[in-house]
Structures are given as structure tokens and as C-alpha cells.
C-alpha positions as CSV (number, residue, x, y, z in Angstrom):
1,M,34.0,54.8,-99.6
2,D,34.3,56.8,-96.6
3,E,31.9,59.2,-95.9
4,Q,32.8,62.7,-94.6
5,P,31.0,63.8,-90.9
6,F,28.9,66.9,-91.0
7,T,29.9,70.1,-90.3
8,D,28.7,72.0,-87.0
9,D,26.4,74.1,-89.7
10,E,24.5,71.1,-90.8
11,Y,24.3,69.7,-87.5
12,A,22.6,73.2,-86.6
13,F,20.3,72.6,-89.9
14,L,19.6,69.2,-89.1
15,R,18.6,70.3,-85.4
16,H,16.3,73.0,-86.7
17,A,14.3,70.6,-89.2
18,R,14.0,68.0,-86.4
19,F,12.8,70.1,-83.3
20,G,12.0,73.9,-85.0
21,E,13.0,77.1,-83.4
22,L,13.9,77.8,-79.4
23,P,11.6,79.4,-77.3
24,P,12.8,83.0,-76.3
25,A,15.1,82.9,-73.4
26,V,13.3,83.5,-70.0
27,R,14.4,87.4,-69.0
28,P,15.8,87.5,-66.1
29,D,13.3,89.9,-64.1
30,E,10.4,87.3,-65.6
31,R,12.2,84.7,-63.3
32,V,10.5,83.5,-59.8
33,A,12.0,81.4,-56.9
34,L,11.1,77.6,-56.8
35,T,9.0,76.8,-53.8
36,E,8.3,73.3,-52.9
37,T,5.0,72.3,-51.4
38,D,4.6,68.8,-51.7
39,P,6.9,66.8,-49.1
40,G,9.3,64.3,-51.0
41,R,7.4,61.0,-51.0
42,D,10.4,58.7,-50.7
43,R,10.2,57.8,-47.2
44,P,7.6,57.5,-44.7
45,E,6.8,60.9,-42.5
46,E,8.1,60.6,-39.1
47,S,4.7,60.4,-37.1
48,E,4.1,57.3,-38.9
49,D,5.0,53.8,-36.9
50,P,8.0,52.7,-38.3
51,I,7.1,49.3,-37.8
52,R,4.2,49.4,-40.4
53,W,6.8,50.5,-43.2
54,N,9.2,47.9,-42.5
55,V,8.3,45.2,-44.9
56,Q,10.0,41.8,-45.1
57,G,9.8,39.8,-48.6
């Protein structure tokens, strides 16, 4: 016996039942520009000795 897939309205109800209501959207006048304060940590800084970071296993 084949089951019929849910309709979009049924999926919307199931999402609402599981996750609840979304918070209100942020208005454009409440938005701020993102400012990164920490440097990326994936590579050592240029001032350090590159030989020190040459790890061989």
C-alpha cells in the first residue's frame, strides 16, 4: 500500500510543530556592519619564523 506524500501545508505544519515560530525579521535600520576583530588562525603570522611551523611527521 503506497503512502501519499505530505502536502506543502502539512510539511509547514510539521515544521511549525517541531521548531516553533520564527523570530521576527531584523529591519534594515537595525542592521549593523560586521567587523572582524581577530585575525584568521589558519596560518601563522608573517612576523614569526616560518621554519618553526614546518612540521614533518
